[in-house]
N, C-alpha and C positions, 0 to 999 in steps of 0.2 A: 374189732367189739369182741366181747367175750358173749354175751348173749347165745345160750343155746338153750332151743325150747326142744321137747320129746314126746312121740306117740307110742304106747307100748307097743311090742308085737304083740299079732294077735294068733289066731290058730291058724292061718293060712299067711301070713305076712309077717316080712321082720321088720323090727321096731326104726322108727324114723326117727332122725334128727335133724334140728332146722337150726342151721347157723347162719350169720354173713358168710357172705359170696369171698372167695379168698382167690389171689392170683394164681396159684395153682389149681382153679376150677376153669380155666379156661379151656383147656383141650377140651376137656366133658362138657363144657357149655357150647363149642362150636360142632361137636356131634349133637348136642340134643336140636340145635337148630339144621343138622342136615334133614331132618326130617318134614315131608313137606304138606303135613298135617298142621304143623305148629308152624311153620313159615306163613301158614295161610293165615294163622289167627292172631299172630304178634304183628306191632306195629312196625319196628324194626328187626327184622332179621338179619342175624348177625353171620357173614360168610370169611371173615377176618381175624388173625390172630390180635389184629388193632384194634378192630371193632369190638371184638371181645372183651380186650383189656381195657378198653374206656367204658365198656358196660361197665363191668365191677368196679371201675374207679368211681364211677355215677352211684352206684350200691352205696359205697363208702360214703361219700355225699351224701347220700339221704341217710343215713344213719347217724352222720355227723352234725347233722340239720337237726335232728330227732322231729324230722316229721315223714320220712320214707324208709320202710323197713324193709329190705328185701332179703327173703331166707335163701339158701341153698336148701332143697328139701334132699339128705339122702337116705338111702336104705343103711343099715349097718348088720357087718356080719362078721363078729368076733372086732378083729381092730381096724377091720375095711370100711369104707364108705362108698356107696357109688350112689354118684346123683342121680336123682329119679324126679327131679320137677324143681321149680320156685313156688314161693309163696309170697307174696307182697300185702303190705299195707300202707296206705298212702294219702295224701292230704290230710293227717294229721294235723290239726294247729288249737293250740288250745282257747276254750271258749264255745269252739265249733263244735256242735252234739254228733255232727257224721263224719265218716272216711270211709274209705273204700277198699277192698279187699280184692285180690285178683291174684291169677296162678295160671302154670302151664305144666303140664307132665310130658316125660319123654315118652317114647311110641309105646316102648315094652313096660311101660308103667299105669299106661290108661286100664281102666275098667277091674283095677284092683284094690281100688279104694285108698289109694295112696292121696288121691286129691282131697278127698272129705276128711282123713285122720289130720293131715296137713293144716287143712284151713280149721278144723276145730282147736288144733293148739294154737294156731295164731288168733283166733278169736278170743279165746281162754283168756290169753296174753292181751291183748288190744284192750279187752274189759277191764281188765285187772291192773294195766299199767296206766291206763289214760281216764278210768273213770274220774280223779280228781279234777281230772281237766275239763272234763264235761261231755268226753264222748260216750254216748248214750245207744248209737246207732249203726250200723256198718253196712253198705250197701255193697252189693255182686253182680255186676254186670257183664251180659252176654251176647253174642248176636242170637239172631233166632235159628241158625242153622246152627246151635252147637245143644242138642239135646241133652248131652253128656253134663254140661253145667247145669244146666236145670237139676238133673239127677243129684249132683252133687250139693245144689243148693239146699234142695229138697232134704235130702238125708241130715243134713248139717242143720236147720231148723232158720233157714234163710227162707221167707216164705214171698211168693211172688207177688208184686206188686202192681206192674203195669210193663205194656210196650212202650219202649221210647222208637221215636223216627230215628231212621239212618241221619248221621252227618259222618263227614269224613275225619278223620281216617276209615270209618268202618260204613263199607259199602249197603249195607242193612240194617234192617228194625232190628232192637236190641229187644232183652229183657232187664228189669231190675229186679232184685231180689232185696229183702232186707231182713235183718236181725236185732234185735232191739237188746238191750242191756236185760237179764233177767233181774237184776234191783231185787 
């Protein structure tokens, strides 16, 4: 995949590059998954290189199917990239008006605007890329014990819509936030 999205540098943060995951991201992916907070929030915490390689391979399959788009989010300094998170657009189906976004950030990237800047880049791309296929609404879901995700949603124009009841694999109720295409 050659698609790359960018979020410009700010006064307090370097530029972000959002690109498809690559095999050479496996070590950084495993390091990210050592964080207990991240491990508690993802469905499948990764603990081995084999698991991480399969995760990257599934990411490529989603791109190939044109339905699930998983971006590695990297801070850029000169020619160097440093993994700071992931951003996902999933359940993109032609004729379906709604898709879902999701993300995580590495521990030292939290609270620095990485998630909101990356989410804004993916949101704009998704509405542009899939508008002709009928996409008019993006949903962001998170558990109620994740107030940081509420702040990211608010900051990026995803309105709180409702509380969702807990259901496996998520043990707690959740929040549903929605952003509609600006038309």
